mmCIF file of the C-alpha atoms, coordinates in Angstrom:
data_MODEL
# 
_entry.id   MODEL 
# 
loop_
_atom_site.group_PDB 
_atom_site.id 
_atom_site.type_symbol 
_atom_site.label_atom_id 
_atom_site.label_alt_id 
_atom_site.label_comp_id 
_atom_site.label_asym_id 
_atom_site.label_entity_id 
_atom_site.label_seq_id 
_atom_site.pdbx_PDB_ins_code 
_atom_site.Cartn_x 
_atom_site.Cartn_y 
_atom_site.Cartn_z 
_atom_site.occupancy 
_atom_site.B_iso_or_equiv 
_atom_site.pdbx_formal_charge 
_atom_site.auth_seq_id 
_atom_site.auth_comp_id 
_atom_site.auth_asym_id 
_atom_site.auth_atom_id 
_atom_site.pdbx_PDB_model_num 
ATOM 1  C CA . MET A 1 1  ? -3.677 -36.851 -0.899  1.00 0.00 ? 1  MET A CA 1 
ATOM 2  C CA . SER A 1 2  ? -3.043 -33.144 -1.235  1.00 0.00 ? 2  SER A CA 1 
ATOM 3  C CA . LYS A 1 3  ? -1.135 -31.465 -4.091  1.00 0.00 ? 3  LYS A CA 1 
ATOM 4  C CA . ILE A 1 4  ? 0.623  -28.241 -2.491  1.00 0.00 ? 4  ILE A CA 1 
ATOM 5  C CA . TYR A 1 5  ? 1.611  -25.226 -4.962  1.00 0.00 ? 5  TYR A CA 1 
ATOM 6  C CA . VAL A 1 6  ? 5.097  -23.979 -3.804  1.00 0.00 ? 6  VAL A CA 1 
ATOM 7  C CA . GLY A 1 7  ? 5.842  -20.737 -5.313  1.00 0.00 ? 7  GLY A CA 1 
ATOM 8  C CA . ASN A 1 8  ? 8.835  -18.265 -5.156  1.00 0.00 ? 8  ASN A CA 1 
ATOM 9  C CA . LEU A 1 9  ? 11.340 -21.073 -5.098  1.00 0.00 ? 9  LEU A CA 1 
ATOM 10 C CA . PRO A 1 10 ? 14.965 -20.048 -5.978  1.00 0.00 ? 10 PRO A CA 1 
ATOM 11 C CA . PHE A 1 11 ? 16.077 -21.174 -9.409  1.00 0.00 ? 11 PHE A CA 1 
ATOM 12 C CA . THR A 1 12 ? 18.859 -23.033 -7.704  1.00 0.00 ? 12 THR A CA 1 
ATOM 13 C CA . ALA A 1 13 ? 16.117 -25.171 -5.840  1.00 0.00 ? 13 ALA A CA 1 
ATOM 14 C CA . ASN A 1 14 ? 16.267 -28.794 -6.852  1.00 0.00 ? 14 ASN A CA 1 
ATOM 15 C CA . GLU A 1 15 ? 13.981 -32.013 -5.980  1.00 0.00 ? 15 GLU A CA 1 
ATOM 16 C CA . GLU A 1 16 ? 15.989 -33.311 -3.333  1.00 0.00 ? 16 GLU A CA 1 
ATOM 17 C CA . ALA A 1 17 ? 16.213 -30.038 -1.399  1.00 0.00 ? 17 ALA A CA 1 
ATOM 18 C CA . VAL A 1 18 ? 12.382 -29.436 -1.655  1.00 0.00 ? 18 VAL A CA 1 
ATOM 19 C CA . ARG A 1 19 ? 11.647 -32.845 -0.618  1.00 0.00 ? 19 ARG A CA 1 
ATOM 20 C CA . ALA A 1 20 ? 13.886 -32.435 2.633   1.00 0.00 ? 20 ALA A CA 1 
ATOM 21 C CA . LEU A 1 21 ? 12.265 -29.315 3.467   1.00 0.00 ? 21 LEU A CA 1 
ATOM 22 C CA . PHE A 1 22 ? 8.624  -30.510 3.319   1.00 0.00 ? 22 PHE A CA 1 
ATOM 23 C CA . SER A 1 23 ? 9.624  -34.103 4.784   1.00 0.00 ? 23 SER A CA 1 
ATOM 24 C CA . GLN A 1 24 ? 10.171 -32.270 8.117   1.00 0.00 ? 24 GLN A CA 1 
ATOM 25 C CA . HIS A 1 25 ? 6.404  -31.885 8.042   1.00 0.00 ? 25 HIS A CA 1 
ATOM 26 C CA . GLY A 1 26 ? 5.284  -35.295 7.098   1.00 0.00 ? 26 GLY A CA 1 
ATOM 27 C CA . THR A 1 27 ? 5.637  -37.911 4.113   1.00 0.00 ? 27 THR A CA 1 
ATOM 28 C CA . VAL A 1 28 ? 6.308  -36.499 0.804   1.00 0.00 ? 28 VAL A CA 1 
ATOM 29 C CA . GLU A 1 29 ? 5.027  -38.655 -2.049  1.00 0.00 ? 29 GLU A CA 1 
ATOM 30 C CA . SER A 1 30 ? 6.354  -36.459 -4.988  1.00 0.00 ? 30 SER A CA 1 
ATOM 31 C CA . VAL A 1 31 ? 7.895  -33.652 -5.763  1.00 0.00 ? 31 VAL A CA 1 
ATOM 32 C CA . ALA A 1 32 ? 7.443  -31.644 -9.232  1.00 0.00 ? 32 ALA A CA 1 
ATOM 33 C CA . LEU A 1 33 ? 9.597  -28.566 -10.192 1.00 0.00 ? 33 LEU A CA 1 
ATOM 34 C CA . ILE A 1 34 ? 8.441  -26.869 -13.369 1.00 0.00 ? 34 ILE A CA 1 
ATOM 35 C CA . ASN A 1 35 ? 10.890 -26.076 -16.044 1.00 0.00 ? 35 ASN A CA 1 
ATOM 36 C CA . ASP A 1 36 ? 10.202 -23.738 -19.181 1.00 0.00 ? 36 ASP A CA 1 
ATOM 37 C CA . ARG A 1 37 ? 9.453  -26.019 -22.114 1.00 0.00 ? 37 ARG A CA 1 
ATOM 38 C CA . ASP A 1 38 ? 11.522 -23.906 -24.477 1.00 0.00 ? 38 ASP A CA 1 
ATOM 39 C CA . THR A 1 39 ? 14.550 -23.038 -22.417 1.00 0.00 ? 39 THR A CA 1 
ATOM 40 C CA . GLY A 1 40 ? 14.622 -25.882 -20.075 1.00 0.00 ? 40 GLY A CA 1 
ATOM 41 C CA . GLN A 1 41 ? 15.305 -23.316 -17.193 1.00 0.00 ? 41 GLN A CA 1 
ATOM 42 C CA . PRO A 1 42 ? 13.493 -23.512 -13.890 1.00 0.00 ? 42 PRO A CA 1 
ATOM 43 C CA . ARG A 1 43 ? 10.359 -21.465 -13.554 1.00 0.00 ? 43 ARG A CA 1 
ATOM 44 C CA . GLY A 1 44 ? 10.517 -20.750 -9.740  1.00 0.00 ? 44 GLY A CA 1 
ATOM 45 C CA . PHE A 1 45 ? 7.489  -22.998 -8.756  1.00 0.00 ? 45 PHE A CA 1 
ATOM 46 C CA . GLY A 1 46 ? 6.241  -26.500 -8.346  1.00 0.00 ? 46 GLY A CA 1 
ATOM 47 C CA . PHE A 1 47 ? 4.237  -28.956 -6.525  1.00 0.00 ? 47 PHE A CA 1 
ATOM 48 C CA . VAL A 1 48 ? 4.497  -31.097 -3.594  1.00 0.00 ? 48 VAL A CA 1 
ATOM 49 C CA . GLU A 1 49 ? 2.167  -34.017 -3.105  1.00 0.00 ? 49 GLU A CA 1 
ATOM 50 C CA . MET A 1 50 ? 1.551  -35.164 0.666   1.00 0.00 ? 50 MET A CA 1 
ATOM 51 C CA . PRO A 1 51 ? -0.961 -37.089 2.466   1.00 0.00 ? 51 PRO A CA 1 
ATOM 52 C CA . ARG A 1 52 ? -3.867 -34.873 3.565   1.00 0.00 ? 52 ARG A CA 1 
ATOM 53 C CA . ALA A 1 53 ? -3.100 -35.213 7.204   1.00 0.00 ? 53 ALA A CA 1 
ATOM 54 C CA . ASP A 1 54 ? 0.528  -33.881 6.834   1.00 0.00 ? 54 ASP A CA 1 
ATOM 55 C CA . ALA A 1 55 ? -0.417 -31.341 4.218   1.00 0.00 ? 55 ALA A CA 1 
ATOM 56 C CA . ALA A 1 56 ? -1.845 -28.585 6.489   1.00 0.00 ? 56 ALA A CA 1 
ATOM 57 C CA . PRO A 1 57 ? 1.221  -27.831 8.730   1.00 0.00 ? 57 PRO A CA 1 
ATOM 58 C CA . ALA A 1 58 ? 3.482  -27.992 5.465   1.00 0.00 ? 58 ALA A CA 1 
ATOM 59 C CA . THR A 1 59 ? 1.634  -25.049 4.113   1.00 0.00 ? 59 THR A CA 1 
ATOM 60 C CA . THR A 1 60 ? 3.712  -22.829 6.401   1.00 0.00 ? 60 THR A CA 1 
ATOM 61 C CA . VAL A 1 61 ? 6.923  -23.775 4.798   1.00 0.00 ? 61 VAL A CA 1 
ATOM 62 C CA . THR A 1 62 ? 8.954  -20.754 3.570   1.00 0.00 ? 62 THR A CA 1 
ATOM 63 C CA . PRO A 1 63 ? 10.809 -21.673 0.284   1.00 0.00 ? 63 PRO A CA 1 
ATOM 64 C CA . SER A 1 64 ? 13.541 -18.904 1.142   1.00 0.00 ? 64 SER A CA 1 
ATOM 65 C CA . LEU A 1 65 ? 14.910 -21.482 3.439   1.00 0.00 ? 65 LEU A CA 1 
ATOM 66 C CA . LEU A 1 66 ? 16.131 -23.283 0.229   1.00 0.00 ? 66 LEU A CA 1 
ATOM 67 C CA . SER A 1 67 ? 18.576 -20.418 -0.402  1.00 0.00 ? 67 SER A CA 1 
# 
């Protein structure tokens, strides 16, 4: 299992959209979008967990496609 850091996400990104984007490259085990602990607002980054074999092609995904 590989955990991939995903940065530069638009603040409008949600778990379903990130999962759909990365699932084009393989099985997505989990998606975690990070929120500010004080305000609850999105921080613009997160993590996607995928099987190791699917992770390499997924690292070329461009988060701006979520906009």
